[in-house]
C-alpha positions in Angstrom: -14.5 -15.4 17.9 -11.4 -13.6 16.5 -13.3 -11.0 14.7 -16.6 -9.7 12.9 -16.6 -10.2 9.2 -17.7 -7.0 7.3 -19.3 -7.5 3.8 -20.2 -4.7 1.4 -23.8 -4.4 0.1 -23.2 -6.7 -2.7 -22.1 -9.2 -0.4 -18.4 -9.3 -1.0 -16.1 -9.7 2.0 -14.2 -6.6 2.8 -12.2 -7.3 6.2 -12.5 -8.3 9.7 -13.1 -6.0 12.8 -13.1 -6.5 16.3 -16.4 -7.0 18.4 -15.9 -3.3 19.7 -15.2 -1.5 16.3 -18.5 -3.5 15.1 -20.6 -2.1 18.1 -19.4 1.4 17.0 -20.4 0.7 13.4 -23.7 -0.5 14.6 -24.2 2.7 16.9 -23.3 5.1 14.0 -25.5 3.3 11.8 -23.1 2.3 9.0 -23.7 -1.4 9.1 -26.5 -4.0 10.1 -26.1 -7.2 11.8 -26.4 -9.9 9.0 -25.4 -12.9 11.3 -25.4 -13.0 15.1 -24.6 -15.2 17.7 -27.9 -16.9 19.3 -28.9 -16.0 22.7 -25.8 -13.2 23.1 -26.2 -9.5 23.0 -24.2 -6.5 23.9 -26.6 -3.8 25.2 -29.5 -3.6 22.8 -27.4 -5.0 19.9 -27.2 -8.9 19.1 -23.6 -10.0 19.2 -22.5 -9.7 15.7 -20.8 -12.4 13.5 -21.3 -10.7 10.0 -22.0 -6.9 9.4 -23.2 -5.5 6.3 -22.4 -2.0 5.3 -25.4 0.3 4.7 -23.8 2.1 1.8 -21.7 0.5 -0.8 -17.7 0.8 -0.6 -15.8 1.2 -3.8 -12.8 -1.3 -3.7 -11.5 -1.0 -7.3 -8.5 0.6 -5.9 -7.7 -2.7 -3.9 -7.1 -4.7 -7.2 -5.1 -2.1 -9.3 -2.1 -3.9 -10.7 0.5 -1.5 -9.0 0.0 1.0 -6.4 0.8 4.7 -7.2 4.3 5.8 -7.4 5.9 7.6 -4.5 9.5 8.5 -3.4 8.6 6.8 -0.1 7.3 3.6 -2.0 10.6 3.6 -4.2 12.8 3.7 -0.9 10.7 0.9 0.7 10.5 -1.4 -2.3 14.5 -1.0 -2.5 14.7 -1.5 1.2 16.8 2.0 1.6 19.8 0.4 -0.3 21.6 2.6 -2.7 21.2 0.7 -6.3 24.9 2.0 -7.1 26.9 1.5 -4.0 24.9 -0.5 -1.7 25.0 2.0 1.2 22.1 3.9 2.6 19.9 5.3 0.5 17.9 8.6 1.4 16.9 9.7 -1.7 15.5 8.8 -5.1 17.5 8.8 -8.6 15.9 8.9 -12.1 17.4 6.7 -14.6 16.6 8.9 -17.1 16.8 12.4 -15.5 13.8 14.4 -15.0 15.4 17.2 -16.9 15.4 15.1 -19.9 11.7 14.1 -19.6 12.1 11.0 -17.5 8.8 10.3 -15.6 8.2 9.6 -12.0 7.6 5.7 -12.5 8.6 2.8 -10.6 10.4 1.5 -13.8 12.4 4.7 -13.9 13.4 5.3 -10.4 15.8 3.5 -7.8 16.6 4.5 -4.3 20.2 6.1 -4.1 22.3 7.6 -1.4 23.3 11.5 -1.8 26.9 10.9 -3.1 25.7 8.7 -5.9 22.8 10.9 -6.7 24.8 14.0 -6.9 27.7 12.0 -8.8 25.4 11.0 -11.5 23.8 14.5 -11.8 21.5 14.8 -14.9 23.4 11.6 -16.9 22.0 8.4 -17.3 23.8 5.5 -15.3 25.3 4.5 -18.5 26.8 8.1 -19.2 28.1 8.2 -15.6 29.5 4.7 -15.9 27.6 3.7 -12.9 26.2 0.0 -12.7 22.7 -0.8 -11.3 22.9 -3.5 -8.6 19.4 -4.3 -9.0 16.8 -3.5 -11.6 13.6 -1.3 -10.8 10.2 -2.8 -11.0 6.7 -2.2 -10.1 5.8 -3.6 -6.8 2.2 -5.1 -5.9 0.2 -3.6 -3.1 0.7 -6.6 -1.0 4.6 -6.4 -1.3 4.6 -2.8 -0.3 2.4 -3.4 2.6 4.9 -6.3 3.7 7.7 -3.9 3.5 
């Protein structure tokens, strides 16, 4: 067996854990054995195949359309590549500057190198005559996890 399935109190599958982790959950009494292997035990516990949590775990955040905005997330999304020159990006640039009310959102920020960010200053890319190499977008949680 590669892992033990963990289900929520409403019987929705959450994830899999190792047998060692599953036994720890049983010892801490945060889960109960829902299904076990016949004639197999680990100490006083049956060999678990499926565990059910004792308390409900909210999972709504896992299904949100886009993850929350962070500077680290923007750099990961853009692969640490400057949106203006293609060099190594080490900061985040706001397309509509914060000084003009530009928000911290996925669609208003791109990764940028220090030189391009300083040159653009508090102007829009059009005002600074800088062309974006790619358009900003809101990544999915799965995409950010892959990066």
